[in-house]
N, C-alpha and C positions, 0 to 999 in steps of 0.2 A: 139660100147656102149655096146657090150656085154662084152668086155674084162674090160671095166669101173666097169661092175657092179662087174663081180666078184673082181677086184681088191679092191673096196670099201668092198665086203664082207670078203673077206682075211685081209683088214684091221683091219674090225670091230672086227675077230674072233682075231687080236694079241691084240687087246685093251682088249677085254673081259678075254684072256688069260692072260695080264699081271693085271687085277684087282683082277683074282682070284689067281695070285701068291701074289701078294701084301698084302690078307686078310692073306695067309698062313703065311710069310714071317713077319708079324707085331705079329701074334699069337705067333708065335713061338721064335722072336728074341728081337722084343721092348717089347712088353706088360711085358713077365716078369720083365725087367727091372723097367718098369715103375712103376709096384706092388709094387716092392721089396723097391723103393726108395718113395713112394706115390707119384708120378710127380701127379696124378689128385689133391692133395690138392693144387699144388702149381702153377700148370698151366691149362692146360683142361683134360676133362674127357679123360678116356681112348676110343680109336675108336672102332666103332661100324662097321659091314660089310657096312652098307648103307652109312657110312662117306665116306668110299672107292672107291665104287662104283656110290655113287650119281651124279646125272645130273650137271655140272656146276653151280654155285652159281653166281649172279649178282646182290651185294647188295647196295643200294639207300639212301644217309643219305645226312639231310640238313635240314634247320630251316623251321619253317612251311610258308606254301605259296608260296614256290618256285619252285614249279611245280611238286614234283617227281611223285604223281600220276597220271598226266594228262602226264606225259612223259611216264608211263608205258604202259598206254591207248593209247599211240601214236605207241607204239613197238608193241602193241595188234591188231594195225588196227584201231584204233581210233572208237572205239565202240559208240552209242549215249548214251547207258546206263552205259559205263565204265565197269569195273571188276568187279565179285561178289564181294559185300561188300563195293565197293569203296567208295567213298565221296570226291568232290571238292571243295573249298571255300575258300575266304580270311584268315580267322581265323583256326588256328588248326584242323585240319577234320580228318585226318588219327592218332588215338588216341592209334594206336595197331602196333604191327609189323603182318604185313602180308606176306606169303611165296604163292605167286602166280604160280601154279604148274599145270603141263595138265591134263585134265580129260574129259572123253566123254559127261559132261554134266556140266553146270554151278552149282557150291555148294559152301558153305562156313564150312568147319567144325572147331570145337572148337580144343583150344589148347590142352587142358588135352586129347584129344580123338588122336589128332596128334603124341603129343609125346609120345604116348605109341605103336601107329603104328608099326608093323614091319617092312612096304614097304616103312616106310617115314624116311629119316635121321636126325630126331629130337630127337631122346633120349635123348641126352646131356643136353636139356633145361630143362630137370626135375630136375637138380640140382639146378635153379634158382626158385623153388617153384611154389607153387600154385597162388600167387602173380600176377608173370610174366605171367605165363600160360593162365591167365583170360584174360590177353591181348596180347594173342598171336592166330593168326586162319590162317587157310590155305584156299586160294581160288583157286578152279580147274574151269577151265576153256579150252574150246577146240580152242584153238589157234595155229598157226602154229610155233610160237619161241618156245613155251614151250616143244616143242616135244625135243629139243637140249639143255635147259639150264630152273633153276628155277629165278624166279625175287623176291627179298626182298626189299618191302615198307617198310619203318620205321616211327617211330611217328614223326611229325615236332619236331624236337631241338626246344628248351622253349630258352625265351629270356626275360631279364627284368623282371619285377615282376613275370612274370609267373615261372621263373626259383625258386624263395622262396615256390611255392606251394609244389613243389617237386613231385617225383614220388614213387609209394610202391614197385619198383623195381630198380635194378642199370642199367639205361640205358646205359652206357659206357662199362660194363662189358659183358653186352647182345651183344652190337655192337661188341664188341672185339670176342666173340664166333662168329657170324656171318662172320666176318672179317678173320679168320682164316682160312674158309672153301669156303671164296668165291673165285672165279677166277677173279674176277673184281668188283673194290669198286668206285662207281661215287658218288663224293660229289657235291650236287647241288647247285648252288646259285642264287640270283636273282640278275638283276642287278640295282635294287633300293636300294636294303638290303643288303648289305656286312659287317654289323657288325658281327664278330665273337661271342658270346655270352659264358659263361664261361661254360654253359656244352656242347657246339658244341667245345670248345677247349677241354675240357677233353675227349670226342669221339674221337677227331682228333689224341691227345696225347695217346690213347690206339690203335690206328691202325698202331703204330710204328711196326716195324717187315714185314708189308704188304706194303711197299712203293711203290713196283715194278708193284701194281694191281692196285692203284690208278690213277686215272682220275677226272680231275675237269670240270665241266659242269657249265659256265656262262649262264643262263637260263634267256629267257624275253630280250635277247638284242636288237630286235628290238625297243625295245621301248625306247630307248636315242638316241640321234644323235650320228655321229661317232665321234665328238669332245668328246663328253661325253665320248663314248664307251671306247675310250684313257684312261680316266683320271680312268672310272671304273676298265678298264684290269691292270694298274698301282696299283691302290689301293688294288684291290684284292690279287695279287703277292704281296706286300708287306704285308699285312695284314698274309697271308699264311705264308711267310718266317719266322716270327716270332711264328710260332706255327709248323713248320714242323722241322725247325732248321735245316737243310739239305742243301749241297749247288747243287744239282742237281736239276733242273726245271721240275715240273710236267707238263704232257701234258692238255693243258685246249682247251675246245670245246667251241667255242663263236657262238649261234644260239638260235633259239626261236622253242623250240620241242613240237609243236602240229600241228594240221591239219590247222589251220588259216593262211588267209593270214599276211605278215609281215606287222606290223603297219608302217603309212608312214613316221614316224622320221626317223626308220630303213632302210628305203625300198632301199636307195642307196647300203648297203651294201648286197644285198640281193644273191649277188652270192658268197659272201665270206659264209655268212651263209649256202648256199647250201652246199658247198665245205666240211665246219666245220661237217656238220650232215652226210654228205655222208662218212668222216673220221670217226668219231663216230660207224655211225651203221656198217663200215668194220671192227672194232674194236670187237664188237658183233657178227659179223659173223666167225671171225678167233677164238673166243673162243671154240666151240668144238672142233677143229681140234687139238689143245693144250693142250685140258683138261688131257688125260690119262700121259703125260709127266710132268704136273704141278703137276698132284696128287703126282706123286714119287717125285716131287721136294718138294711138303711141308711135306711129308713123311720122307726123309731125314733131311730138318730142324727140325722137331719133334726129331728125334732120336740125330742131335747135341745138343740140346734143353738138353733134357734127360738126355745125357752122362757128360755135364757139371753140371748139377743138381747133378748128381750120385758123380761125383767128388767132390765138393764143399761140399756135405753133409758129404763124408766121412775126409775130411780135417776137416770141423769143429768139428766132432765127435773127428777125434784123438787128438784134440787140447783141448778138455775140461778135466777139473781133472777129478780122478776118484770119489773124495769123497768132499773133504772142497773147499767150494767157487765158486761153480759153477755159484752161481747167478751173482757175480761180472764178472768170466770169460766171461760169455754169453753177458754181455752188451759191453764188451770191444771187444769182436769178431764181434758182430753186428755194433758197429760203426766203425770197420775198414775193413768191407767186401767188402770195393774198392781193399784193399790191399792183402785181399786172393783171390781174382778173378786173381790176377795180378800174386799170386804164383802159385795158380792151371794152371794157362794160360801156366807160364814158364817151369813147372814140365813136363808138359804132351803134350807141343809143342801144344796149341790150341789158335786160333785165339780170341782176345777179341770179335771181331764181335759175337761170337757164345754165349756171355754169355748176361744174362737178365738185364734188367734196375736193376742197384745197390737200387734204393729208393723201386722200386717194390718188391724185392726178400728181403729184408731186413722185410718190412711188413709180406709179405707171412712167413716168419720165426718166426717173432713175433709173427703172429696170431697160428701157427702151435707149438709152445712152451707156447702157453699161455693157456694150459689145461692140466695141472698137467704135461704138459712135460717140457726137457730143451733140448740142443742141443746134450748132451749127449745120449739121445736117439735115435738121427737119424741112421739110419742105417748103419753098418760099410763098408770098401771099399769092393767089391764082383769083385774080377778080371775075373772070368769066365762070369758073366753077360756082361760086357762090352767088352771082347772080343768078344762074340758072336754075337755082335751088331756091333763092326768093322768090323769083318770078313764080315757080312750082308752087309755092306755098301760098303765095298772096291770090294767085289765079285759077289755077288748075285744080287744085285742091278743093276750093269752094266750089266749083263746078262740079265737081264729083258728088258731092253730098247733095246737090239739088234736089237730084229727083226723090231722095228719101224725105227730104224736108216737106217735097210738093204732095208725097203719099199720106204725110203726117197731117196735112195742112188740111188737106180735104175730108178729115172726118173719120174716113176710114182706118182708124187706129188698129183694130182688129186684122184688116191685111196687110197693114206694116210687120206684124210680128211672125217671127219665123216659128213655123210650127212648132210646138212642145208637147212631147208625150207625157205623160202621166209619169213622175218620176219612181214613187213606191206608193205601196196601200197608204203609207204615214203621210202622203203629199193630199191625201182626200179629204182631211178634216182640218176646217179652220183658215185654210191657208187660200182659199180663193175669194 
C-alpha cells in the first residue's frame, strides 16, 4: 500500500511537471505564431494557464427533456434536491450553460464573475459577450466525482417552433468552444424523440474534429419494448449517419440513467441496460488518468491547425496583387480556396486532414477582410516562427511525454492513474 501511494504521488508529480512545461512551451513557441497570424480571429482565443491545467471537462448535449440534468444528478449521487441551480421538467428547463465544479459548499456563481475568475478555466468565454455570460453559471458542490472532472450541462437544444424564437448568442459556437476543451462529449437522445432538429444538426456539425471524444447515450430505453428498441436504435444510427458523414461507428450506450427501477416495458433488457451503464461509467472513470496525454494531444492538434493557418495566410498574401485588381483577385482566391489548400499541402508535405473545413475558413477570411482589409494585409511568411513550432513538436513535446511512458512501461499502471474517487453508488455495480 505504501509503494502504491508513493507511485501515485510520483505519477502526480509527473503530471504537474508536464503541465508546467506545456504552459512554458505554449508561451514560447505556440503563442508568438498565433499572435502573428491572428489565430484567435479565425479559430479560438489564446490559451490561458488554466486551460492547460484544468480538470477534464465532460460536455453533455441534447435536445430538451432527454434527461441531461437527471443524468448529471445520477453521477453526483442522486441528490433529492439535484445540484445547485438545477431544474428538471418535460419542457426546456435548463436554459443556460452550467459548469458543475467541486466546491466545499453548494453555491451558484454568475457567468460574468466566473469568466474573470483567475482560478477557473473560463476566461475565453468573454469573447462571446455579455448576452452569453448572462446565460452561463457555475454550480459548485461537494461531490466526489467533481474532484477529478468538471461537468458541463447545456441548454436543451431547441426544435420546431422554438427554433425560430432564436437565442441572443451563438449556441453552436459556444458548444464548439466547450467541445475543443472537453475530454468526453456525451450526445444524449430520448428513445421517444429521435428527431434531429436544425439547431442540433448545426451543433453536431460544429463538433467535427472532436469525433474521438463523442459518445452517444440513448436514454430512457426502458420505456420501450425490446422490439421497439431495435427499431429506435436503427433509426438513431441512420439519422446520425446523415449528420456525422463518417464511416466510423460512434459508441452508443443504451440504458436509463437515473436511480429509478426499470419500466415494465423494458424490464427484460435490464441486464443489458446494467452492462451498458457500467461501460459508460468505466469510460468516465478512465478520463482522469488519460487527461494529461489528451491535453498534449489537443495542444499538438492546435499547433498543426496554427501551422496550416500560417502557411495558407502567407500563400494568399503572396498571390494578391500589389496595386490594381485586389478585389477581383480576392474573390477568385476565396472561390478556389480548396485548390489553395491542396497546393499548400503538396508544397509543405502536410496531410489534408490538418486543414480546416473550406466553407468555415472561407467565411472567416471574408469576415476578417471585411473591415477595411484585404487578403494582401495577411501576415507574410515567417520561417523562424514556423521552424520553432516544428522543432517543439518534433523534439520537446516527445521529451515531455517520456516520464509518463516510462511510468507505464514499469508495470506500475495503478501508480500512473490519477486518483479517482467513487462517482456515485451506481458506479459500484458491475463497472469495475
